[in-house]
Each structure stands twice: as structure tokens, then as C-alpha cells.
Jmol script that loads the backbone (N, CA, C; Angstrom):
load data "model"
ATOM      1  N   UNK A   1     -15.012  -0.222  -5.313  1.00  0.00           N
ATOM      2  CA  UNK A   1     -13.628  -0.604  -5.497  1.00  0.00           C
ATOM      3  C   UNK A   1     -13.599  -2.088  -5.863  1.00  0.00           C
ATOM      4  N   UNK A   2     -12.843  -2.427  -6.887  1.00  0.00           N
ATOM      5  CA  UNK A   2     -12.764  -3.820  -7.282  1.00  0.00           C
ATOM      6  C   UNK A   2     -11.800  -4.589  -6.368  1.00  0.00           C
ATOM      7  N   UNK A   3     -11.836  -5.910  -6.492  1.00  0.00           N
ATOM      8  CA  UNK A   3     -11.042  -6.767  -5.605  1.00  0.00           C
ATOM      9  C   UNK A   3      -9.544  -6.488  -5.731  1.00  0.00           C
ATOM     10  N   UNK A   4      -9.077  -6.316  -6.952  1.00  0.00           N
ATOM     11  CA  UNK A   4      -7.649  -6.105  -7.183  1.00  0.00           C
ATOM     12  C   UNK A   4      -7.165  -4.812  -6.515  1.00  0.00           C
ATOM     13  N   UNK A   5      -7.926  -3.745  -6.659  1.00  0.00           N
ATOM     14  CA  UNK A   5      -7.564  -2.465  -6.055  1.00  0.00           C
ATOM     15  C   UNK A   5      -7.621  -2.556  -4.537  1.00  0.00           C
ATOM     16  N   UNK A   6      -8.679  -3.196  -4.025  1.00  0.00           N
ATOM     17  CA  UNK A   6      -8.820  -3.337  -2.573  1.00  0.00           C
ATOM     18  C   UNK A   6      -7.627  -4.089  -1.984  1.00  0.00           C
ATOM     19  N   UNK A   7      -7.295  -5.226  -2.565  1.00  0.00           N
ATOM     20  CA  UNK A   7      -6.228  -6.049  -1.990  1.00  0.00           C
ATOM     21  C   UNK A   7      -4.883  -5.330  -2.105  1.00  0.00           C
ATOM     22  N   UNK A   8      -4.652  -4.634  -3.196  1.00  0.00           N
ATOM     23  CA  UNK A   8      -3.399  -3.884  -3.358  1.00  0.00           C
ATOM     24  C   UNK A   8      -3.274  -2.830  -2.262  1.00  0.00           C
ATOM     25  N   UNK A   9      -4.315  -2.054  -2.048  1.00  0.00           N
ATOM     26  CA  UNK A   9      -4.282  -1.005  -1.018  1.00  0.00           C
ATOM     27  C   UNK A   9      -4.158  -1.596   0.383  1.00  0.00           C
ATOM     28  N   UNK A  10      -4.891  -2.661   0.635  1.00  0.00           N
ATOM     29  CA  UNK A  10      -4.865  -3.285   1.958  1.00  0.00           C
ATOM     30  C   UNK A  10      -3.481  -3.843   2.273  1.00  0.00           C
ATOM     31  N   UNK A  11      -2.872  -4.525   1.322  1.00  0.00           N
ATOM     32  CA  UNK A  11      -1.560  -5.120   1.577  1.00  0.00           C
ATOM     33  C   UNK A  11      -0.482  -4.046   1.731  1.00  0.00           C
ATOM     34  N   UNK A  12      -0.588  -2.958   0.989  1.00  0.00           N
ATOM     35  CA  UNK A  12       0.358  -1.854   1.172  1.00  0.00           C
ATOM     36  C   UNK A  12       0.235  -1.265   2.573  1.00  0.00           C
ATOM     37  N   UNK A  13      -0.992  -1.135   3.052  1.00  0.00           N
ATOM     38  CA  UNK A  13      -1.231  -0.604   4.397  1.00  0.00           C
ATOM     39  C   UNK A  13      -0.669  -1.550   5.456  1.00  0.00           C
ATOM     40  N   UNK A  14      -0.886  -2.840   5.270  1.00  0.00           N
ATOM     41  CA  UNK A  14      -0.392  -3.834   6.227  1.00  0.00           C
ATOM     42  C   UNK A  14       1.138  -3.815   6.253  1.00  0.00           C
ATOM     43  N   UNK A  15       1.755  -3.780   5.086  1.00  0.00           N
ATOM     44  CA  UNK A  15       3.225  -3.757   5.021  1.00  0.00           C
ATOM     45  C   UNK A  15       3.791  -2.494   5.665  1.00  0.00           C
ATOM     46  N   UNK A  16       3.089  -1.387   5.531  1.00  0.00           N
ATOM     47  CA  UNK A  16       3.545  -0.113   6.100  1.00  0.00           C
ATOM     48  C   UNK A  16       3.536  -0.126   7.629  1.00  0.00           C
ATOM     49  N   UNK A  17       2.806  -1.051   8.215  1.00  0.00           N
ATOM     50  CA  UNK A  17       2.753  -1.157   9.672  1.00  0.00           C
ATOM     51  C   UNK A  17       4.051  -1.716  10.252  1.00  0.00           C
ATOM     52  N   UNK A  18       4.883  -2.309   9.411  1.00  0.00           N
ATOM     53  CA  UNK A  18       6.151  -2.906   9.854  1.00  0.00           C
ATOM     54  C   UNK A  18       5.951  -3.856  11.028  1.00  0.00           C
ATOM     55  N   UNK A  19       5.037  -4.776  10.867  1.00  0.00           N
ATOM     56  CA  UNK A  19       4.765  -5.754  11.917  1.00  0.00           C
ATOM     57  C   UNK A  19       5.996  -6.622  12.145  1.00  0.00           C
ATOM     58  N   UNK A  20       6.295  -6.867  13.394  1.00  0.00           N
ATOM     59  CA  UNK A  20       7.440  -7.700  13.752  1.00  0.00           C
ATOM     60  C   UNK A  20       7.011  -9.162  13.735  1.00  0.00           C
ATOM     61  N   UNK A  21       7.725  -9.973  12.980  1.00  0.00           N
ATOM     62  CA  UNK A  21       7.432 -11.398  12.926  1.00  0.00           C
ATOM     63  C   UNK A  21       8.416 -12.142  13.808  1.00  0.00           C
ATOM     64  N   UNK A  22       8.085 -13.251  14.364  1.00  0.00           N
ATOM     65  CA  UNK A  22       6.769 -13.887  14.281  1.00  0.00           C
ATOM     66  C   UNK A  22       5.755 -13.202  15.197  1.00  0.00           C
ATOM     67  N   UNK A  23       4.490 -13.287  14.804  1.00  0.00           N
ATOM     68  CA  UNK A  23       3.410 -12.798  15.647  1.00  0.00           C
ATOM     69  C   UNK A  23       2.218 -13.733  15.517  1.00  0.00           C
ATOM     70  N   UNK A  24       1.392 -13.694  16.534  1.00  0.00           N
ATOM     71  CA  UNK A  24       0.238 -14.583  16.573  1.00  0.00           C
ATOM     72  C   UNK A  24      -0.968 -13.833  16.019  1.00  0.00           C
ATOM     73  N   UNK A  25      -1.493 -14.333  14.898  1.00  0.00           N
ATOM     74  CA  UNK A  25      -2.656 -13.721  14.269  1.00  0.00           C
ATOM     75  C   UNK A  25      -3.924 -14.126  15.001  1.00  0.00           C
ATOM     76  N   UNK A  26      -3.999 -15.362  15.348  1.00  0.00           N
ATOM     77  CA  UNK A  26      -5.098 -15.902  16.139  1.00  0.00           C
ATOM     78  C   UNK A  26      -4.498 -16.981  17.019  1.00  0.00           C
ATOM     79  N   UNK A  27      -5.222 -17.383  18.031  1.00  0.00           N
ATOM     80  CA  UNK A  27      -4.694 -18.396  18.935  1.00  0.00           C
ATOM     81  C   UNK A  27      -4.253 -19.635  18.150  1.00  0.00           C
ATOM     82  N   UNK A  28      -2.979 -19.942  18.258  1.00  0.00           N
ATOM     83  CA  UNK A  28      -2.432 -21.109  17.571  1.00  0.00           C
ATOM     84  C   UNK A  28      -2.000 -20.853  16.137  1.00  0.00           C
ATOM     85  N   UNK A  29      -2.138 -19.627  15.647  1.00  0.00           N
ATOM     86  CA  UNK A  29      -1.777 -19.277  14.275  1.00  0.00           C
ATOM     87  C   UNK A  29      -0.645 -18.250  14.296  1.00  0.00           C
ATOM     88  N   UNK A  30       0.581 -18.723  14.120  1.00  0.00           N
ATOM     89  CA  UNK A  30       1.748 -17.861  14.194  1.00  0.00           C
ATOM     90  C   UNK A  30       2.254 -17.571  12.778  1.00  0.00           C
ATOM     91  N   UNK A  31       2.414 -16.289  12.476  1.00  0.00           N
ATOM     92  CA  UNK A  31       2.927 -15.855  11.179  1.00  0.00           C
ATOM     93  C   UNK A  31       4.432 -15.627  11.324  1.00  0.00           C
ATOM     94  N   UNK A  32       5.219 -16.377  10.558  1.00  0.00           N
ATOM     95  CA  UNK A  32       6.670 -16.254  10.644  1.00  0.00           C
ATOM     96  C   UNK A  32       7.261 -15.533   9.435  1.00  0.00           C
ATOM     97  N   UNK A  33       6.535 -15.514   8.324  1.00  0.00           N
ATOM     98  CA  UNK A  33       7.000 -14.844   7.108  1.00  0.00           C
ATOM     99  C   UNK A  33       5.832 -14.018   6.573  1.00  0.00           C
ATOM    100  N   UNK A  34       5.814 -12.747   6.902  1.00  0.00           N
ATOM    101  CA  UNK A  34       4.680 -11.887   6.562  1.00  0.00           C
ATOM    102  C   UNK A  34       4.498 -11.748   5.056  1.00  0.00           C
ATOM    103  N   UNK A  35       5.571 -11.558   4.306  1.00  0.00           N
ATOM    104  CA  UNK A  35       5.442 -11.399   2.850  1.00  0.00           C
ATOM    105  C   UNK A  35       4.836 -12.638   2.205  1.00  0.00           C
ATOM    106  N   UNK A  36       5.294 -13.794   2.606  1.00  0.00           N
ATOM    107  CA  UNK A  36       4.758 -15.039   2.069  1.00  0.00           C
ATOM    108  C   UNK A  36       3.276 -15.182   2.431  1.00  0.00           C
ATOM    109  N   UNK A  37       2.927 -14.853   3.656  1.00  0.00           N
ATOM    110  CA  UNK A  37       1.538 -14.943   4.103  1.00  0.00           C
ATOM    111  C   UNK A  37       0.654 -13.978   3.314  1.00  0.00           C
ATOM    112  N   UNK A  38       1.123 -12.745   3.119  1.00  0.00           N
ATOM    113  CA  UNK A  38       0.340 -11.752   2.379  1.00  0.00           C
ATOM    114  C   UNK A  38       0.172 -12.148   0.912  1.00  0.00           C
ATOM    115  N   UNK A  39       1.219 -12.696   0.313  1.00  0.00           N
ATOM    116  CA  UNK A  39       1.108 -13.156  -1.073  1.00  0.00           C
ATOM    117  C   UNK A  39       0.112 -14.293  -1.196  1.00  0.00           C
ATOM    118  N   UNK A  40       0.120 -15.188  -0.232  1.00  0.00           N
ATOM    119  CA  UNK A  40      -0.831 -16.291  -0.220  1.00  0.00           C
ATOM    120  C   UNK A  40      -2.264 -15.772  -0.052  1.00  0.00           C
ATOM    121  N   UNK A  41      -2.455 -14.821   0.870  1.00  0.00           N
ATOM    122  CA  UNK A  41      -3.773 -14.222   1.070  1.00  0.00           C
ATOM    123  C   UNK A  41      -4.266 -13.541  -0.203  1.00  0.00           C
ATOM    124  N   UNK A  42      -3.377 -12.785  -0.830  1.00  0.00           N
ATOM    125  CA  UNK A  42      -3.734 -12.065  -2.053  1.00  0.00           C
ATOM    126  C   UNK A  42      -4.201 -13.034  -3.134  1.00  0.00           C
ATOM    127  N   UNK A  43      -3.400 -14.036  -3.370  1.00  0.00           N
ATOM    128  CA  UNK A  43      -3.717 -15.021  -4.407  1.00  0.00           C
ATOM    129  C   UNK A  43      -5.029 -15.742  -4.112  1.00  0.00           C
ATOM    130  N   UNK A  44      -5.181 -16.186  -2.891  1.00  0.00           N
ATOM    131  CA  UNK A  44      -6.385 -16.920  -2.509  1.00  0.00           C
ATOM    132  C   UNK A  44      -7.631 -16.045  -2.592  1.00  0.00           C
ATOM    133  N   UNK A  45      -7.517 -14.810  -2.140  1.00  0.00           N
ATOM    134  CA  UNK A  45      -8.651 -13.882  -2.175  1.00  0.00           C
ATOM    135  C   UNK A  45      -9.078 -13.600  -3.613  1.00  0.00           C
ATOM    136  N   UNK A  46      -8.118 -13.367  -4.490  1.00  0.00           N
ATOM    137  CA  UNK A  46      -8.452 -13.050  -5.875  1.00  0.00           C
ATOM    138  C   UNK A  46      -8.996 -14.246  -6.641  1.00  0.00           C
ATOM    139  N   UNK A  47      -8.619 -15.455  -6.253  1.00  0.00           N
ATOM    140  CA  UNK A  47      -9.069 -16.654  -6.946  1.00  0.00           C
ATOM    141  C   UNK A  47     -10.354 -17.241  -6.371  1.00  0.00           C
ATOM    142  N   UNK A  48     -10.780 -16.766  -5.225  1.00  0.00           N
ATOM    143  CA  UNK A  48     -11.970 -17.325  -4.568  1.00  0.00           C
ATOM    144  C   UNK A  48     -13.208 -17.082  -5.428  1.00  0.00           C
ATOM    145  N   UNK A  49     -13.958 -18.129  -5.662  1.00  0.00           N
ATOM    146  CA  UNK A  49     -15.197 -18.038  -6.442  1.00  0.00           C
ATOM    147  C   UNK A  49     -16.424 -18.043  -5.535  1.00  0.00           C
ATOM    148  N   UNK A  50     -16.337 -18.758  -4.450  1.00  0.00           N
ATOM    149  CA  UNK A  50     -17.445 -18.860  -3.495  1.00  0.00           C
ATOM    150  C   UNK A  50     -17.408 -17.643  -2.571  1.00  0.00           C
ATOM    151  N   UNK A  51     -18.493 -16.898  -2.453  1.00  0.00           N
ATOM    152  CA  UNK A  51     -18.512 -15.714  -1.588  1.00  0.00           C
ATOM    153  C   UNK A  51     -18.173 -16.014  -0.126  1.00  0.00           C
ATOM    154  N   UNK A  52     -18.494 -17.213   0.345  1.00  0.00           N
ATOM    155  CA  UNK A  52     -18.178 -17.574   1.736  1.00  0.00           C
ATOM    156  C   UNK A  52     -16.671 -17.719   1.928  1.00  0.00           C
ATOM    157  N   UNK A  53     -16.010 -18.312   0.949  1.00  0.00           N
ATOM    158  CA  UNK A  53     -14.555 -18.467   1.019  1.00  0.00           C
ATOM    159  C   UNK A  53     -13.893 -17.096   0.879  1.00  0.00           C
ATOM    160  N   UNK A  54     -14.404 -16.299  -0.036  1.00  0.00           N
ATOM    161  CA  UNK A  54     -13.881 -14.945  -0.212  1.00  0.00           C
ATOM    162  C   UNK A  54     -13.989 -14.159   1.089  1.00  0.00           C
ATOM    163  N   UNK A  55     -15.096 -14.328   1.799  1.00  0.00           N
ATOM    164  CA  UNK A  55     -15.293 -13.615   3.065  1.00  0.00           C
ATOM    165  C   UNK A  55     -14.287 -14.058   4.121  1.00  0.00           C
ATOM    166  N   UNK A  56     -13.917 -15.333   4.130  1.00  0.00           N
ATOM    167  CA  UNK A  56     -12.903 -15.818   5.076  1.00  0.00           C
ATOM    168  C   UNK A  56     -11.579 -15.092   4.871  1.00  0.00           C
ATOM    169  N   UNK A  57     -11.173 -14.952   3.618  1.00  0.00           N
ATOM    170  CA  UNK A  57      -9.916 -14.255   3.330  1.00  0.00           C
ATOM    171  C   UNK A  57     -10.050 -12.764   3.628  1.00  0.00           C
ATOM    172  N   UNK A  58     -11.188 -12.200   3.328  1.00  0.00           N
ATOM    173  CA  UNK A  58     -11.429 -10.792   3.614  1.00  0.00           C
ATOM    174  C   UNK A  58     -11.346 -10.533   5.121  1.00  0.00           C
ATOM    175  N   UNK A  59     -11.899 -11.442   5.916  1.00  0.00           N
ATOM    176  CA  UNK A  59     -11.827 -11.306   7.379  1.00  0.00           C
ATOM    177  C   UNK A  59     -10.381 -11.317   7.871  1.00  0.00           C
ATOM    178  N   UNK A  60      -9.546 -12.181   7.287  1.00  0.00           N
ATOM    179  CA  UNK A  60      -8.138 -12.247   7.674  1.00  0.00           C
ATOM    180  C   UNK A  60      -7.430 -10.938   7.320  1.00  0.00           C
ATOM    181  N   UNK A  61      -7.722 -10.404   6.151  1.00  0.00           N
ATOM    182  CA  UNK A  61      -7.121  -9.140   5.721  1.00  0.00           C
ATOM    183  C   UNK A  61      -7.555  -8.008   6.649  1.00  0.00           C
ATOM    184  N   UNK A  62      -8.841  -7.957   6.954  1.00  0.00           N
ATOM    185  CA  UNK A  62      -9.366  -6.908   7.831  1.00  0.00           C
ATOM    186  C   UNK A  62      -8.732  -7.000   9.232  1.00  0.00           C
ATOM    187  N   UNK A  63      -8.522  -8.231   9.707  1.00  0.00           N
ATOM    188  CA  UNK A  63      -7.893  -8.414  11.011  1.00  0.00           C
ATOM    189  C   UNK A  63      -6.473  -7.847  11.009  1.00  0.00           C
ATOM    190  N   UNK A  64      -5.739  -8.118   9.955  1.00  0.00           N
ATOM    191  CA  UNK A  64      -4.376  -7.583   9.843  1.00  0.00           C
ATOM    192  C   UNK A  64      -4.383  -6.062   9.766  1.00  0.00           C
ATOM    193  N   UNK A  65      -5.372  -5.504   9.110  1.00  0.00           N
ATOM    194  CA  UNK A  65      -5.466  -4.038   9.020  1.00  0.00           C
ATOM    195  C   UNK A  65      -5.719  -3.404  10.392  1.00  0.00           C
ATOM    196  N   UNK A  66      -6.349  -4.157  11.286  1.00  0.00           N
ATOM    197  CA  UNK A  66      -6.670  -3.621  12.610  1.00  0.00           C
ATOM    198  C   UNK A  66      -5.524  -3.741  13.600  1.00  0.00           C
ATOM    199  N   UNK A  67      -4.495  -4.499  13.276  1.00  0.00           N
ATOM    200  CA  UNK A  67      -3.351  -4.653  14.201  1.00  0.00           C
ATOM    201  C   UNK A  67      -2.599  -3.363  14.360  1.00  0.00           C
TER     202      UNK A  67
END
end "model"
wireframe off; spacefill off
backbone 0.3
color backbone group
């Protein structure tokens, strides 16, 4: 699966969870606008050139999928 397809499916799944905002993603990290956060994650993940940076965004996406 390519990055674009993965992120599209992942974000649709996250949005379908109807998470109530604000919520704490990690200690000290409060998400107040889920759509804005997801759009930022999507953009950053797709633009990442360094595999280490890409993995950081992937970890955040995977964490949201597990909520």
C-alpha cells in the first residue's frame, strides 16, 4: 500500500471513531481540533523525506488508530 492510500484509510478510520475533543494524545499533548491535527499529520507524513521523521508521524497515526 502506498503512503497516500495508507494515510487516507487511516484518517477515515480515525474520524469514524468520533473522538471527543479535547483529548490528551500523550502526556502534555492536548488535541483541541482533531481535523486540523489530522490534516497537519497527513501533510507532514506525505512530505517527509527522512525515514526517521516519517516513522515519527506514522507512530502518531498508529497511536490514534489504537484509541
